[in-house]
C-alpha positions in Angstrom: 56.3 -35.6 64.7 55.6 -32.2 66.3 53.1 -29.7 65.1 55.9 -27.4 63.8 57.5 -30.1 61.7 54.1 -31.1 60.3 53.4 -27.6 59.3 56.8 -27.2 57.8 56.3 -30.4 55.7 52.8 -29.2 54.5 54.2 -25.8 53.5 57.1 -27.4 51.6 54.7 -29.9 50.0 52.5 -27.0 48.8 55.5 -25.2 47.4 56.8 -28.3 45.5 53.2 -28.9 44.2 52.9 -25.3 43.0 56.2 -25.5 41.2 55.3 -28.8 39.6 52.0 -27.4 38.4 53.7 -24.3 37.0 56.2 -26.5 35.1 53.4 -28.7 33.8 51.5 -25.6 32.6 54.6 -24.2 30.9 55.2 -27.6 29.1 51.6 -27.5 27.9 52.0 -24.0 26.5 55.2 -25.1 24.7 53.4 -28.1 23.2 50.6 -25.8 22.1 53.0 -23.4 20.5 54.8 -26.2 18.7 51.5 -27.5 17.3 50.6 -24.0 16.1 54.0 -23.6 14.5 53.6 -27.0 12.7 50.2 -25.9 11.4 51.6 -22.6 10.2 54.4 -24.4 8.3 51.8 -26.8 6.8 49.7 -23.8 5.6 52.8 -22.0 4.2 53.8 -25.1 2.2 50.3 -25.9 1.0 49.5 -25.5 -2.7 46.2 -23.9 -3.4 43.4 -26.0 -4.9 42.2 -23.1 -7.1 44.8 -22.0 -9.6 44.6 -18.8 -11.7 44.4 -19.6 -15.4 47.5 -18.8 -17.5 45.8 -16.4 -19.8 42.8 -14.8 -17.9 40.2 -13.0 -19.9 38.3 -9.9 -18.8 34.7 -10.6 -17.9 32.1 -8.3 -19.3 30.1 -8.9 -16.1 32.4 -6.7 -14.0 31.7 -3.6 -16.1 28.0 -4.1 -16.1 28.0 -4.7 -12.3 29.9 -1.5 -11.8 27.4 0.4 -13.9 24.5 -1.2 -12.0 25.9 -0.1 -8.7 26.2 3.5 -10.1 22.6 3.4 -11.2 21.5 2.2 -7.7 23.4 4.9 -6.0 21.9 7.5 -8.2 18.4 6.3 -7.3 18.9 6.3 -3.6 18.0 9.7 -2.0 19.0 10.5 1.5 16.7 12.8 3.5 18.5 15.2 5.8 18.1 14.5 9.5 17.1 17.5 11.6 18.2 17.3 15.2 16.1 19.3 17.6 
């Protein structure tokens, strides 16, 4: 085996190895995408554990919370910032 044919063999081996690595990486990405798609389908078909009641009632706490927020906003005073 001459030095030229050895060099040629090494170059071809590196090219085949690189191509095989690229195909393996692509296969890994496809498998990852398939797993993600399976998870998305599971999430889409899942039924929620918390269900809204058939006849919801209005909570009085929401109105009092809104008025409390208005009161807090009216108490907060902002001092103007003077820039030199």
